[in-house]
C-alpha positions, 0 to 999 in steps of 0.5 A, spaced: 941 338 790 943 342 784 949 336 783 943 331 783 939 334 778 945 335 773 946 327 774 939 326 773 939 330 767 945 327 764 942 320 766 936 321 762 940 324 756 944 318 756 938 313 756 935 317 751 941 317 746 941 309 747 934 308 746 935 312 739 941 308 737 937 302 739 931 304 734 936 306 729 940 300 729 933 296 728 931 300 723 932 297 716 936 303 712 934 304 705 939 303 699 938 310 697 939 313 703 946 315 701 944 319 695 941 324 700 948 325 703 952 325 696 955 331 694 957 330 687 951 331 682 948 328 676 950 334 671 949 336 663 953 339 659 954 341 651 958 337 647 965 339 648 964 342 655 967 338 661 962 337 667 964 342 672 968 346 667 967 354 667 963 358 662 969 362 661 973 355 658 967 353 654 968 352 646 967 357 641 959 355 640 958 356 648 956 363 651 954 365 658 947 368 658 943 371 663 935 369 661 929 368 665 925 362 665 918 365 663 920 372 659 923 373 653 928 379 652 925 386 650 927 386 643 927 392 638 921 393 633 923 391 626 920 398 624 927 401 627 932 404 622 937 399 624 933 392 624 940 388 626 939 391 633 932 387 633 936 381 634 938 377 640 946 379 641 949 373 644 955 377 646 951 381 650 948 379 657 940 381 658 938 382 665 930 381 665 925 384 670 924 378 674 929 373 677 935 371 672 939 365 672 946 364 669 946 358 664 950 355 659 948 356 652 949 354 645 947 356 638 942 351 635 941 353 628 934 352 624 934 346 619 927 345 615 923 348 621 927 344 627 933 345 631 938 339 634 938 339 641 945 336 643 947 335 650 951 330 654 949 327 661 954 326 666 953 321 672 958 320 677 959 313 679 956 314 686 949 314 683 951 307 679 950 301 683 948 294 681 942 295 685 939 301 682 935 303 676 936 311 674 931 314 670 933 320 667 928 325 664 931 331 660 926 337 660 925 342 655 923 348 657 919 352 651 916 359 652 910 356 653 910 349 656 915 344 659 916 338 654 919 331 657 923 328 652 924 321 652 928 318 658 935 315 659 934 309 663 940 305 666 939 299 670 944 295 675 944 287 674 941 286 680 935 291 679 934 287 672 933 280 676 928 284 680 924 286 674 925 279 671 922 276 678 916 282 678 914 280 671 914 273 672 910 274 679 905 278 674 905 272 669 903 267 674 897 272 676 895 272 669 896 265 668 891 264 674 885 268 670 881 263 667 878 265 660 870 265 660 870 260 655 873 255 660 868 256 665 864 250 664 870 246 665 874 250 670 869 253 675 864 247 675 862 243 682 864 236 679 862 232 685 855 235 684 855 234 677 857 226 678 852 226 684 847 228 679 849 224 674 849 218 678 842 219 681 840 219 673 843 213 672 840 209 677 833 212 676 834 210 668 836 203 670 831 202 675 826 205 670 829 200 665 828 194 670 821 196 672 819 196 664 823 189 663 819 186 669 812 189 666 814 187 659 815 180 662 808 180 665 805 182 659 808 177 655 806 172 660 799 174 660 799 175 653 801 168 652 796 165 657 790 169 654 792 167 647 792 160 649 785 161 652 783 164 646 786 159 642 782 153 645 776 157 645 776 158 638 778 151 636 772 148 640 767 153 637 771 152 630 770 144 631 763 145 633 761 149 627 765 144 622 760 139 625 754 143 624 756 144 617 758 137 615 751 135 618 747 141 614 751 138 608 749 131 609 742 133 609 742 137 603 746 132 599 741 127 597 736 132 595 741 135 590 743 128 587 736 126 586 734 133 583 740 132 578 738 125 576 731 127 574 734 133 571 730 137 575 731 145 577 736 145 583 735 153 584 730 154 589 734 148 593 740 151 592 738 158 595 735 154 601 741 151 602 746 157 602 741 161 607 741 155 612 748 155 611 749 162 613 745 162 618 749 156 621 755 160 621 752 166 623 750 163 630 757 160 631 761 164 637 765 170 634 773 168 634 776 171 640 783 175 639 787 180 643 785 187 642 786 194 646 780 193 650 782 186 652 789 188 655 790 191 662 791 198 662 799 197 665 800 193 659 797 197 653 803 201 652 807 195 650 801 193 645 800 200 642 807 201 641 809 194 639 814 194 644 819 188 644 824 186 649 829 188 644 827 195 644 828 196 652 834 199 654 836 204 660 836 211 657 843 213 661 846 220 661 850 222 655 855 228 654 850 233 652 847 232 659 854 233 662 854 239 659 847 242 661 849 239 668 856 243 668 852 250 667 847 248 673 853 247 677 857 253 676 861 256 682 859 263 681 863 265 687 869 263 684 867 266 677 866 273 680 873 272 684 876 270 677 873 276 674 875 281 679 882 279 678 881 280 671 878 287 672 884 289 676 890 287 671 892 294 670 892 296 678 896 289 680 901 290 674 903 297 677 903 294 684 907 287 682 911 291 677 913 298 680 919 299 675 916 296 668 921 295 662 922 301 658 922 300 651 920 307 649 926 310 652 931 314 648 936 310 651 937 304 655 943 300 658 946 296 664 950 300 669 957 298 670 959 300 677 965 304 679 965 308 673 963 315 671 957 314 666 956 319 660 951 319 655 950 324 649 943 325 647 941 328 641 934 329 638 930 334 634 925 339 636 920 343 632 921 351 632 915 355 632 914 362 629 917 367 634 921 362 638 928 365 640 931 360 645 930 353 649 932 351 656 934 344 658 934 341 665 934 334 668 929 330 672 928 323 674 929 318 679 933 312 682 929 306 684 933 301 688 931 293 689 929 294 696 923 299 693 926 305 696 926 311 691 930 318 690 928 323 686 933 327 682 933 334 683 933 339 678 940 341 676 944 344 671 940 348 666 943 349 658 940 354 654 940 353 646 939 360 642 936 359 636 939 362 630 937 361 623 939 364 616 934 370 617 939 373 622 943 374 615 938 378 612 940 385 610 936 390 613 940 396 609 937 393 603 930 397 605 934 403 603 934 402 596 932 408 592 929 405 587 923 403 592 916 406 592 913 407 598 909 401 597 915 397 595 918 399 602 912 397 606 912 390 603 919 389 603 919 391 611 913 386 612 917 381 608 923 382 613 918 381 619 916 374 616 923 372 616 924 374 623 918 370 625 921 364 621 915 364 616 919 363 610 915 361 605 910 367 606 917 372 606 919 368 599 912 370 596 914 377 597 922 377 596 921 373 589 919 379 586 926 383 588 931 377 586 936 380 591 940 378 597 935 377 602 931 373 596 937 368 597 936 368 604 929 366 604 931 360 599 936 358 604 931 358 610 927 353 606 932 349 604 933 351 596 940 351 597 942 350 589 937 356 587 940 360 592 947 359 590 945 360 583 942 367 585 948 369 589 952 368 583 948 374 579 949 379 585 954 383 587 960 379 591 960 382 598 962 379 605 954 377 606 954 374 599 960 370 600 958 368 607 952 365 605 955 362 599 960 358 604 954 356 608 950 353 601 957 350 599 957 346 605 950 344 605 952 342 597 958 338 599 962 343 595 967 344 601 973 347 597 968 352 594 965 353 601 972 354 604 974 359 599 967 363 600 968 363 607 976 366 607 973 371 602 967 373 606 972 374 612 977 378 608 972 383 606 969 383 613 973 381 619 967 381 623 964 375 620 970 371 623 966 372 630 960 370 627 963 364 623 966 361 630 959 361 633 955 358 627 955 350 628 956 349 620 962 354 619 965 353 626 965 345 624 968 347 617 974 351 621 976 346 625 976 340 620 980 344 615 984 348 620 982 355 618 983 358 625 990 361 624 988 364 617 982 367 620 987 370 626 991 372 621 986 376 617 983 379 624 990 381 626 
């Protein structure tokens, strides 16, 4: 019995495994699936650091730092006796009260209120495919916010073709949207319009033929009636003429006798004319066609003096077609068209899930089979009190099958913000010539320098014309004025070091080298500072000064 149960258990397990395998075999696997199992990672490094290189092998400008994402190291107050201790010492490790992480940090000098964010993105070949698009988003972590920098976009050739098809499909969608100005031609029931126009044409033709027939009837009636009137008028006109002739014959002899006798004919002429008028008045009135004599159905022709030439069918014109088009609009199709127009943004997101990125910091085509590295550089404004910045990467990978892989937060780089205010000399507070008010004012100026409120600091320090005044001028970019002021001061390690920076900015490189070497000779501690200062360290490398500095240090 026990063996039988074991057998049934094994059989069920085998069937379940086979079923699972069958299910997995029929499921279409995502192109991004392998990325979830990939052991290599997308990384970022400071320039000069190879991916995977240990922090102990980093260049002279890179250091180890333990920092917290949300809190700053607790620094000493500027009011302390030694103001230099209030600055962040990048040779130390600061352990904070919260969870700390070890990151790679680089000095970022402030120039005209901005620092240069410079790093290299490394993408292993496993993440690069013709079917992929990588969108890499550098994320800059400031003390009070996370700022997404412009993306770096890498596209495979197959993905580029997919994007083209997506845009073509969306363009077809847009082409199917009719502008409202074309509604009267695109969304009209032309069959209905033509049917109505046909009816109107037929109605007008019928009306024309009816009027034409009525006109003919009117003409026939008028002709017949006029003939009757003419016969009547001729008859009575002849009768009147005969009566007048007889009347004439009656009075003519009398006129002749009286004329022969030279008698007066006035009375006879009056009688003659009176009788003649009476004869004419008794004659029937001449008959003619008038409005009252015309039958009602013909009166329009008579009243408007319409002739056959005036008749014609009033067939529909273009304006009638336009008016009918408005009456026969397909309102359901118009509503559907307007709905398509209102959904353009939504449809674009659906049809083009990976749009072109003209706003990207950098965009290129993927070359599969090779690792990819890109050096990313941009400036970022520095606010008062900002001591460091951190940088990490986010982003995603999209494949042509629409599958998606989110790039996890990876390395964190740190930028320790260094500025000329670090070169300020706090020992000048001990000037025995200072009054109590001057010392307080001078201390406030040093605080302003520390908070990078350089102009306000210069407004105070300009009354003292000392080394710290030159530092404030340097911070504001007044390099020529600062250098000229240093020439008037006692030549110390500090003045030579600041002069080296100023000459470097002014492109007086030999003078810069001379000042640097003199500063390190007077104070070998400046060598460590020089190796960490981006401006000076580049000069050390360009002019092969390291052996000379090592000799001074030893």
